[in-house]
N, C-alpha and C positions, 0 to 999 in steps of 0.2 A: 431078682428080688427088689421090690421098691421099698425104700426105707419108710418107716411109719411117719405119717404127716406129709408125705410127698405124693405127687400125682405124676403118672407116666405121660410123657409128651414126645411125639414124633415131630421132626422138623422136615418139611418138604423143601429140598434144596441142599446143596453141599458146596456152596461157593461163598462169595464175598458177603452178601446180605445174610445168608444163613449163619455165617460166623458171628456177626454182630447180634443177631437174634439169639443165638446160643449163649452169648455172654450175658445178655439181659435176663434170659431164663435162669441162668445159674445164680445171678444176683438176687433174684426173687426168693430163692431158697425154699420154693414149694414145688418145683418141677424136677423130675428125674428124667433126663433125656434118654429115651429108649433107643433112639437111632435116627438116622437121616435117610430120606428117600431121594434118590437121584435117578430121575427118569430120562436123563440125557446121556449119561455115561455108564452103561450097564457093567462095563469092566471094573468099575470101582466097588462092586458088591463084595462085602467082606473086609474092605479096607477100613481104616480108622479116620475119622474127621472130628476135630474138636473133642477128642476123648471118648467118642462113641462110634459104634459101627455104622457103615453105610449098608442099609438093609436091602438095597436093590431099587427097582422101579415100582410102578404101581402094582406089580404082582405081589409085593410085600403087604399090601393092604389087608387081605383076608387073614393073614397070620397076625397082624396087629390086632384085629378085632378079636381073634381067638384068645389072644393074650390079655385082653381087657384094656388095651390102649385105645382110648376114645378121643383123646385130644391131639389135634394136629395143628401146627403153625406153618403157614405158607411163607417160607423164608427166601423168596426171590422177588425181583423187582418188576417183572413184566406185568403191567396192570391188567390187560384183558385176559391173559392166561390165568392170572391169579383169580380173577372174578369167575371165570368159567369153571376152574378146578374147585373153587369153594362150593359152587352149586352141586357139582358131582359128588364131592365128599359128604356134603350135608345130607344128600339122599341116602347115603350109605350108613348114616348114623354118627358120623364124626362131629365133634364140637371144636370150636376155635377160641382159644384164650386170647386175652388182650395183654400185651407185654409192654411195660412202661419202665424205662430206665429210672433208677432212684433219684438221679439228679434232675430229671425233668420236672417242670412245674405245671400241674394240671389244676385248673380252677374247680372248686367244689361243684359248681353247676354246669361244668362242661360235660359233654356226653361222648364217650368213646365206644364205638361199635365192636362187635365180635371180630377177632382176628387183627385188630389194629396194633401197629408197632409205633412206639414213641421213643425216639433216641435220646442220648445224653444231652442235657442242656436245652432241650426243646421246651417251648412254652405254649400251652393251650389255655387261652384266657376265658373269662366268664362268658357263658351262653354260647360258646362254640360247640359245634357238632362235628365229630369226625366219623364218617361213615365206615361201615364194616370193611375189613380187608385193606384199609388205607395205611399208608406209611407217612409218618411225620419224622423226618430224619434229623440227625444231630444238629442242634442249635437253631432249628427252624422256629419261627414265631407264627402262631395261628392266633390272631387277635380276636377280641370280643365279637360275638355274633357271626363269626365266619361259619359257613356251611360247606363241609367237604362231603361229596357224595361217595358212593361205593368205589373201592379200588382206586383211589387217588394216590399219587406219590408226590409229596412235598420234599424237595431236595434239601441237603444240608445248608443251613444259614439262610434259607429263603424266608421272606417276610410277606405275610398276607395281612393287609390292614383291615380295619373293622368292616363287617358286613360283606366281605368278599364271598362269592359263591364259586366253588370249583366242582364242575360236573363229573359224571362217572368216567373213570379210567383216564382222566386228564393227568398231565405230568407238569409240575413246576420245577424247573431246574435249580441247581445249587446257586445260592446267592441272588436269586431273582427277587424283585420287589413288585408287588401287585397293589395298586392304589385302592383305597376304600370303595366299597359299593360296586365293584366290577364283577363280571362273571367270566370265568374261564370255561369255555364250552366242553362238552363231552369229547374225550379222546384227543383234545388239543394238547400241544406241547409248547411250553415257554422255555426258551433257551436259557442256559445258566448265565447269571449276571444281568439278565434283561430287566428293564424297568417298564412295567405295563401300566399305561395311562388311559387305555380304552378297552372295551370288551374284546375278548378273544373268541373268535368264531369256533364252533364245534369242528373238530378234525383238522384245524389249521396248525401251523408251526410259526411262532413269532420269535424274533430275536432282536436284540439291540436296545438302545436307549435314545429315544423312547422305542418300545418294541413295535416292530412292523412285520407283516407276513413275509416269510422267507420266499425269495424269488427263485423259481425253478430255472436251471440253466437251460439254454436253448439246445435242442437236439441236433 
C-alpha cells in the first residue's frame, strides 16, 4: 500500500550508488520505494536492501507494471549501460524522476533532464544544462552555461568552469578540474584529481596536472 501523497519508485541497482539514490529519494518525502532491481546477482532476490526488498532482475519489470509502478531510477554508475537501459525502459512505458539532495544548489534557470541525480552539496549554476540520466555527485560544481550531454558522470568535488561541454557518456573523476570553454568528448574519461587545460578527445583517457592522454604500456 502506497501512502497518500506518495508515488511508488523502483530503483535499478542494489549497491553503492543505489544506496545514496535511496537516501535522496527518502529525503524528498514524495517517493515510496517499491523495491530494488538487481540484474547482476539473482541470488539476492527476496533479500532486503536499504529497507526494501530486492525484487529480482529484469524479470520483475512486468510485475511492477501490473502493480502500477511506473517510475524507475537507474541507481548505478556505468554510463553507457545506464543510457541503453533508459531507452529500453522508456519503450516499456516507465518514467524517470529527477532526484536532487536538499542541500544541493540549483539555479532557477538551470535545466535538469529526466533521471538526473544531484548529490549533497553539489552546485548547478545559472544557464547550465544537465542531460538526462546524468550524475552530478556530492560537492561537484557545474558552473554557468555548462552543457552536460546524456548519461554523463561528474564525480565528487569535480569542478567544471563556465561554458564547459561534456559529451555523451563521458566521465569526469572525483576532484578533477576542467578549464572554461573546453569540451570533454563522448565516452572520454578524466582521471580523478586531474586538471584539464585543453580539449579531451572522444573516447580518450586523460590524467595528471595538466591532464595528458594516458600512455598504454608496451605489450
